[in-house]
N, C-alpha and C positions, 0 to 999 in steps of 0.2 A: 833364601829363606824357605823352609818347608811350609807350604801352604796348608798342610793338614796338621793340626796341633790341638788335641783335646785330651787333657790330663785331669779334668775336673768337671763336675756338673754345675758349678757355681761361679767359677772365675769369670772375669769380664768377657762377654761374648763379643767377638770382633767380626766374624764372617759366618753367615748362615745360609743354607740352601732351602728354598721354598719352591712350591709349585702352586701357581694360582689356578683354582678350579676352572675348568673349561667345558667344552661341549660334551665331554664324557658324562657329566651330570645330566645333560639334556637327553642323553640316550638311555637313561635309566627308565625302566617301565616296571609296573607292579609284578609282572610275571617273572622277571629276572632279578628282582631285588635280592632275594635270599642267596641266589647263586653268586652275586657280586658283593655279598657281605654288607648290604645296607638294609636298614629297617624302614626307611622312608626316603622320599625324593626331595633333596634340598632344592630351593628355588634359586636358580643360578645367578640372576642379577644381584640379589641380596647377598648370596654367598661370596661373590666377587667383591662386593663392597666391604663386607666384613673382613675378608682376607687382606684387602688393601689397607684397612685400618690396622691390622696386625703388622703388616710390613712397614707402615708409617711409624708405628710405635718403636719398632726395632731401629729404624733409621734415626729417629729422634734421640735415641739413646746410644748413638755412635756405632751401630752395627751395620756392616756392609751386607746387603741382601743380594744374593745371586739366585737365578731361577733355573730350574731343571731343564726347561725347553731350550734356554740359551746355551747352557753348558753342553747339552747333547748336540745341538746345531753346530757349535764351534768345534766339537770333536769330529763330527761327520764331514765338515767342510775342510778338514786338514788334507783330504785326499779323496778323489772320486772313487778309488778302490774301497776306501773305508765305508763310504756311503752305500755302495752296492753290497758290501759284506753285511752291513746292518740290515738292509732291506731283505736280503735272502734269509738271514737268521730270524728276523721278525716273522716272516711268512712261515718258516718252518715251525716256530714255536706257537704260532696261532692255531696249529692243528686243523688246517683247512682240509677237509676230506677229499675234495675233488682236485685232481691234478690240473684240470683245465681252469678251474676257478683260481687255483694258486698262481698259475701263469698270468692270468688277466689281472690279478691283484698286484702281482709284482710289477707288471707293466704300468698299472695305474700309479703306484707309488713312485716309479721312476719318471713318470711324466711331470711331476712337480718341479717347477723351476726354482721355487723357494724352499730351501731345506727346512726352515723352521716350520713352515706350513705343513710340510710332509710329516715332520716329527709330531706335530699337534694332531694330525689325522690318525697316526698310529695310536695315539693316546685316547682319542675321543671315540674310536670304534669306526669301522668301515661298514656301511650298509650295502646290501646287494645292489640297490638302485643307484649307488654312486659309481659302480664299476661300469665304464664305457663298454658298450656291446654286450652287456650281460643278458643272457637269455637262458631259459631252461634247456639244458643239454643232457644232463645226467639223471639217473634214477633218483639220486639224492635231491637234486633240484626240484623234481616233481613232487617228491614225498614231503619234504620239509618246507614249512612256511616261516622258518626262523629268519628274521630280517637282517641279521648281521653276518658278514663274512668274517670279521674279527670283532671280538667283544670290546666294549669300552672298558677303560681302566679308572673307575671313579674313585678308587682309594689312593690315587697318586698324590693327592694333596696332603696325605700323611707321609711326608718324605722321611720320617724317622725310621721306617721299617725296612725298606729294600737294602740298605747298607748302613753301616755305622762307622764313624771315625773313632779309633781307639789309639790314643797317643799320637804317633806319626804314621799310623797304618790304617788299613781299611778291612772291615769285615763285609765282604760282598756276599750278601745273604742268599740262602736258598729258602724261598718262602714256602709255608706249609700248604696253602691252598692253590689250586690250579689257576684261579682267576687273578691271583696276585703274583704268581711265579714269573710272569712276563715282565713285571715292573723292573726287575733287576737287570734286564738287558741294557737299560739306559745307563746304569752305574758302570756296567762292564765297559761300555764305549768311552765314558768319561775318564775312567781311571786307566784305560789303555791308551787313549789317543789325545786327550785334551792338552793343549799347550801349557797350561798352568797346573792342572790337577792330576796329570797322569802319574802313576806310581807302580812300582813292582812289589810294594810292601803290602801284600794281601794276607791277612790272618785267617780268612775264610774265603771260599770261592763258591760261586753259584752252582757249580757242577758237582759239588760234594753230595753224598747220598741223603743225608738227614737235614731237617729244616732248622733254621734259626732266624729270628727276626729282631730288628733293631730296637723295638720297644722293650725287649727283654734285657738290653745291655745298658748298664749304668756304670760310668767311670767315676769311682769314688775319689781317687787321688792317683798320684804317680806310681803307686805300688799295687793298688787294689781295684779289681773290677767285680761288679755284681752281675750275675746273669740269671734270669728266671727260667726254671724248668716248667714250662707252661703248656697249654694246648697247642701252641705254635712253635715251641723250641724243644728239641729232643735232647736228652742228656748226652747222647753220643756226640752231638754237635758241640756241646759245651766242652767236652773233653778234647775234641779236635782243635777248637779255638784256643783252649788253654795251652796245649802243647806248642802250637805255632807262636802264641804270644810269648811264652817263656823262652822259646828258642831265639826270637827275633827282637825282643824288647827288654826293658828293665822292669816290667811288671813282675810281681812276685806271688800274688795271691789272686785266685778267682773264687768268689763265693757264689755257689749255686743255690738259689732259693727255690724250694719245692712248692709250687703254687697249685691250688685246686685247678683241675683241668676243665674249666667251664668259661663261658664267654665273659662273664662279669669280672674274671681275673685274667683277661686276655693276654696281657703282658705285665712284666714286672713294674713298668711305670704307671700302670693303673692301680697298683698296690701302694707304692710310695715313690715320692720324688724329693730330692734335696732342695731346700730353699735358702739355707744359710749353712755356716760352718758346722753347726750342731743341731739344725732344725730340719725336720722332714714332715711333709704331709703324708698321711697314711689312710688306707682303707679301714673303716671303723671295725671291720670283721677280722682284722689281722693284727690285733694287739696282743693276742694270747701267744702261747708257744708256737714256734715255727721251726720246721726242719730245714736246716741249711747244711751244705757240704762245702768244706774248705778243700780246694785243689791247689797243690803246690808241686813244684818240680822235684822229681826223684833224682837226686844228685849222684846216686850210685848206679842207677840203671838208665841207660840212654832212652829217650823218647817214652819215658814212663812217668806216671803221676802218683802222688801220694794223696789219697782221699780220706778226709776225716769228717765224721758226722757230728753236727752240733744241733742240740735241741734246746732252744731258749727263746725268749721274747725278741722281737725285732729290735726293741729298745736296747736290750742288753748286748745283743750281737753287734749292732752298729756302734754302740758306746765303746765296746771292747776293741774293735778294729780301728776306730777313729781316735781312740785314746782321748775321748771327750764325752762328757755326759750329754746324751742326745735327748732332745725334746721332740715328741711326736705330736703332730697337730692333726686331729681326726677330721676327715672329710665330713662336713655336715654337723660336726659336734657330737653331743651325747644323745640327741634325739634320733631314734631309729628311723622314723619316717623321713626326716630331713636328710639324714645320712644316706639312705638308699636313693633318694631322689637326686641328690647332688653327686653321688657316686656314678649314677647313670649318665650324668652330663659331665663327667670327668673332672670333678672338683679336686681330686688328688693329683691330677696331671698338670703340674705347673711347669713353666719354663723360667729358670733363673738366668737373668742377663748379667747379674753381678751378685756377690754375696748379700743376701737379705733383700734382694730386689727381683720380683717375679712378675711375669705376665700370666694372667688368669682369665677365664671366661667370666663375664659380668653376671651371668645368670646364677652362678654359685655364690650367692650373696652371704650365706651363713658361713661357709668356709672362708670366704674372703675377709669377713669381719674378724673371725678368729685369728687369721694370719696377721691382720693389723694389730690385734691385741697382743700378739707375740713379737711385735716390733719388726714385722716384715713389711717392706714397701711394696704395695700391691698396685699393679697397673692393669685394670680390667679392659677387655676388648669385647665388642659385640659378638654374639655367638648363637643367635637363634637358628641360623641355617647351617653354619659350620658344624655345630654339635650334633646334627642329625647323622653324621658319619661315624659317631661313636669314637671320638678322639679329641684330646685337648690340645693346648698350646705346645706342649712338648712333642706330642705326636706329629704336629704340623710342621716341624722343622728338623733339619739336620745340621747341628753345629759343625763347621769345618775348621774353625780356629777360635780358641779361647786363649787369653793372655796367660 
């Protein structure tokens, strides 16, 4: 049985990939927050507690939870050669300026007898004072007081973005920012070497030229995929993805949504998420006309696309393609202050675990109330620390299998 199977946003969720926050959050400092795409420093003990509540809710609803660190560890332990290959590639992509420091860092990672602890260290960031025998040797060492040899990866608990499962295949993404580009190395080794999840069916690869991120990819059904043209996803990437998907799967349509290129519209799933067959949460600023492009396969010219522009409301567009009258549930309701506040804490970013049954942040109480009024079963989870990373329940998981 194919272990990768996602043809919907709402069908019963069976297996999901998470990453529990770790020491990478402890390595955040005020001076590097913006570089690492954070606005604040979450308190790790409570962030872990909240994340475990999230995982507990998933398990209580029949979902198998697998963790990024475990899958990477299992992939690297298939062969010592694979582990050494990973370490060398990780060092190369860390952009360590000094060849001497690169050498000692490689030796440090190879010294770990426990592969999982080594993987966690690559995620948490390596400080200079952790490298055995480190001393100032080069001009760079004397000039720079930057404490890290390799930067922490605090965004990893948003497992939605580095790759995306589409049907029975994978979009192994190229991330927009330097700080997140290294995250996809873990997906590379999982899908190349893991005993269960390895696959050759890649619709996109991390070495392509232009960026695409998982939060911009929404699988509407077995025929239609939505992708956001955002500040993180380039239109050329969507064309490349569409061509590969049409060639290697039964999907027929890619809808490219042209989003405002600013952080409040970071990904398509911050604009809308599906909660039931005909119900979507939506950013309150996105109910007017929207520019969308329909991409289909050109059946007369090989490896070409037909692009058609659509200018209409999200409600009409979704209703037409789903052949069902769609109900839009505004994040925060009609009040502009409540809407802006709950949009900031990802009120529109829900995770459907079954049709009409969603996991949400408890802090978005107005949106949650409106969802209930629309006959959606709401499961709130604690979110005071997790929400500081600017991502909701959908952002924090990658479905591997839906029924």
